[in-house]
C-alpha positions in Angstrom: 23.4 -9.9 23.0 22.0 -13.0 21.3 24.2 -15.8 20.2 23.1 -15.2 16.6 24.2 -11.5 16.7 27.6 -12.5 18.3 28.2 -15.0 15.4 27.3 -12.4 12.8 29.6 -9.9 14.4 32.4 -12.4 14.5 31.9 -13.4 10.8 31.7 -9.7 9.8 35.2 -9.2 11.2 36.5 -12.2 9.3 35.4 -11.0 5.8 36.1 -8.0 3.6 33.2 -5.6 3.0 32.7 -7.1 -0.5 32.7 -10.6 0.8 30.3 -9.7 3.6 27.9 -8.1 1.2 27.8 -11.3 -0.9 27.5 -13.5 2.2 24.6 -11.4 3.5 22.8 -11.4 0.1 23.1 -15.2 0.0 21.8 -15.6 3.5 18.8 -13.4 2.7 18.1 -15.3 -0.5 18.1 -18.7 1.2 16.2 -17.6 4.3 13.6 -15.7 2.3 12.8 -18.8 0.3 12.1 -20.7 3.5 9.7 -18.1 4.9 8.2 -16.6 1.7 4.7 -17.4 2.9 5.2 -15.5 6.1 5.0 -11.7 5.4 6.1 -10.8 8.9 9.3 -12.9 8.6 10.0 -11.4 5.2 9.5 -7.9 6.5 12.0 -8.6 9.3 14.5 -10.1 6.8 14.2 -7.2 4.3 14.2 -4.6 7.2 11.0 -2.8 6.3 9.0 -1.0 9.0 5.8 -2.7 7.9 6.6 -4.9 10.9 8.0 -4.1 14.3 7.3 -0.3 14.1 3.8 -0.6 12.6 2.8 -4.3 12.7 1.0 -4.0 9.4 2.0 -7.4 8.0 -0.6 -9.6 9.7 -3.3 -7.3 8.2 -1.7 -7.4 4.8 -1.6 -11.2 4.9 -5.3 -11.3 5.8 -6.3 -8.9 3.0 -3.9 -10.0 0.2 -3.8 -13.8 0.6 -6.0 -14.3 -2.4 -3.3 -12.8 -4.6 -0.4 -14.9 -3.2 0.4 -17.1 -6.2 -1.2 -15.1 -9.0 0.3 -13.0 -11.7 -0.6 -9.7 -10.0 0.5 -6.1 -10.5 1.2 -4.1 -7.4 2.0 -0.4 -7.2 3.5 1.1 -4.0 3.7 4.8 -3.6 7.0 5.6 -2.0 10.3 3.7 -2.2 11.9 5.0 1.0 15.5 6.2 1.7 14.6 9.9 1.1 17.0 11.6 -1.4 19.7 8.9 -1.3 19.5 7.1 -4.7 20.8 3.9 -3.3 18.6 3.7 -0.2 15.2 2.3 0.2 13.3 -0.4 -1.8 13.1 -2.7 1.2 9.3 -3.3 1.0 9.5 -3.7 -2.8 11.9 -6.6 -2.4 9.6 -8.0 0.3 6.6 -7.9 -2.0 8.6 -9.4 -4.8 9.4 -12.4 -2.6 5.9 -12.7 -1.2 4.3 -12.6 -4.7 6.5 -14.9 -6.7 4.6 -14.4 -9.9 3.8 -10.7 -9.4 5.2 -7.6 -11.0 6.1 -4.8 -8.5 5.9 -1.2 -9.4 6.7 1.9 -7.4 6.9 5.7 -7.7 9.0 8.2 -5.7 9.7 11.9 -5.9 13.4 11.1 -6.0 15.3 9.1 -8.6 15.4 5.5 -7.3 16.1 3.7 -10.6 19.3 2.2 -9.2 17.1 0.0 -7.0 15.3 -1.6 -9.9 15.8 -5.3 -10.5 14.0 -8.2 -12.2 10.2 -7.7 -11.5 10.7 -4.4 -9.8 10.2 -1.2 -11.8 10.4 2.3 -10.3 9.2 5.6 -11.8 10.2 9.0 -10.7 7.3 11.5 -10.1 4.8 13.0 -7.7 1.9 11.0 -6.3 -0.4 13.9 -7.0 0.7 14.6 -10.6 -2.3 13.3 -12.5 -0.6 13.4 -15.9 2.3 11.4 -14.6 0.0 8.9 -12.9 -2.1 8.5 -16.0 1.0 7.9 -18.1 2.5 5.2 -15.9 -0.8 3.4 -15.3 -1.5 3.4 -19.0 1.9 1.7 -19.4 1.4 -0.7 -16.5 -2.2 -1.6 -17.1 -4.9 -2.3 -14.5 -3.6 -2.9 -11.0 -4.5 -5.6 -8.4 -3.0 -3.8 -5.4 -2.2 -0.2 -4.6 -0.4 0.8 -1.4 0.0 4.5 -0.4 3.2 4.7 1.7 4.2 8.0 0.2 4.4 11.5 1.6 1.6 10.9 4.2 0.4 14.4 3.6 -3.4 14.4 4.0 -3.9 16.3 0.7 -1.7 13.9 -1.1 -3.4 10.8 0.4 -6.8 12.0 -0.8 -5.7 13.2 -4.2 -3.8 10.0 -5.0 -6.8 7.9 -4.0 -9.1 9.9 -6.3 -6.7 9.4 -9.2 -5.6 5.8 -8.7 -8.6 4.0 -7.3 -10.2 3.9 -10.7 -7.0 2.2 -12.0 -7.6 -0.7 -9.7 -9.2 -3.9 -11.0 -12.5 -5.1 -9.6 -11.5 -7.4 -6.8 -8.5 -5.2 -6.1 -7.3 -3.7 -2.8 -6.2 -0.2 -2.0 -4.2 0.3 1.2 -3.3 3.5 3.0 -0.5 3.4 5.5 0.3 5.8 8.3 -3.1 7.5 8.3 -2.3 8.8 11.8 -1.1 11.9 10.1 -4.8 12.9 9.9 -4.2 14.2 13.5 -0.8 15.9 12.8 -1.0 19.5 11.8 2.4 19.6 10.0 1.0 17.0 7.6 -2.3 18.8 7.1 -4.1 16.9 9.8 -6.3 18.2 12.7 -6.3 17.0 16.3 -8.8 19.6 17.5 -11.6 19.2 15.0 -12.0 15.5 14.5 -14.7 16.1 12.0 -12.5 18.2 9.7 -13.4 17.0 6.2 -9.9 17.8 4.8 -8.2 15.1 6.8 -7.5 11.7 5.2 -9.3 9.8 8.0 -12.5 11.8 7.5 -12.3 11.5 3.8 -12.1 7.7 4.1 -14.9 7.8 6.8 -17.1 9.6 4.3 -16.5 6.7 1.8 -18.3 4.3 4.2 -21.6 5.8 3.1 -20.8 4.5 -0.4 -21.3 0.9 0.9 -24.8 1.8 2.0 -25.8 4.4 -0.6 -28.6 2.1 -1.9 -30.5 2.8 1.3 -30.6 6.6 0.9 -34.3 7.4 0.3 -33.7 10.4 -2.0 -34.9 9.9 -5.5 -32.6 12.6 -6.7 -29.5 11.0 -5.2 -26.9 10.3 -7.9 -24.5 7.5 -7.5 -20.8 8.4 -7.6 -18.0 6.2 -9.0 -17.1 5.3 -5.4 -20.7 4.3 -4.6 -20.6 1.8 -7.4 -17.1 0.4 -6.8 -16.4 0.3 -3.0 -17.5 -2.9 -1.5 -15.8 -2.8 1.9 -13.5 -0.7 4.1 -11.4 -2.0 6.9 -9.8 0.2 9.6 -6.8 -0.8 11.7 -4.3 1.1 13.8 -2.8 3.7 11.3 -3.9 1.5 8.4 -6.9 1.3 6.1 -7.9 -1.2 3.4 -10.5 -0.4 0.7 -11.8 -3.3 -1.4 -13.0 -2.7 -4.9 -15.8 -4.5 -6.8 -19.3 -4.1 -8.1 -21.6 -2.6 -5.5 -25.3 -3.6 -5.4 -27.4 -2.1 -8.3 -29.2 1.1 -7.7 -32.5 -0.7 -8.3 -32.1 -2.3 -4.9 -32.3 1.0 -3.1 -34.5 1.6 0.0 -37.6 2.2 -2.1 -37.7 -1.6 -2.6 -37.4 -2.3 1.1 -39.9 -1.8 4.0 -39.1 1.1 6.2 -38.6 0.3 9.8 
């Protein structure tokens, strides 16, 4: 056992539960201020599985650094803690510290309103309820960052993206976590047919054609919304980032290029 853990165990025995809670909150607040630019350290401090278990934080820092000190709006699907109204919210507090001028929003199927605090607002509802999502995004306004850490059901991942990606600002980023469920049958995945179009992974793979749609030599091809707005897609272990912006105009399609 480390010296640090021994000291913490000793101190914990010396304080009442109430005193220990106050002491721990103070420690977290002070330490978080010292490491607020290091998302991995913040994830460890706030005990979110975005580090350690998954090692997502280095990728998040790489893709979200341009938002660091801006007045952004971030929506995370999934609060955590299952049906316990007082459990979860770890990553929301991490995001709040990492984006000091940002507003953090979240949705969860369970009532997590007890976890709300300054700059953190939580709505109760399903990630595939289009009416609910339309209502809250109308209230919030255009988003800079959307993170799907919800049910991880393949059907839900796909449907949420279709509803929410249009709510993202140009220049915004949409992240999908734990996409390994694309291979898990109990989540609607498929480990036998790796080309199954109903899995989240294959849905996202199909979006890569949007990036090059201008090169399709079919005069009858009609651009989709995703064709026009997806500018890059980045795959990592169990994690995907989709960047939004203005794609190249249709007038630059392959008919204006020499065929090889």
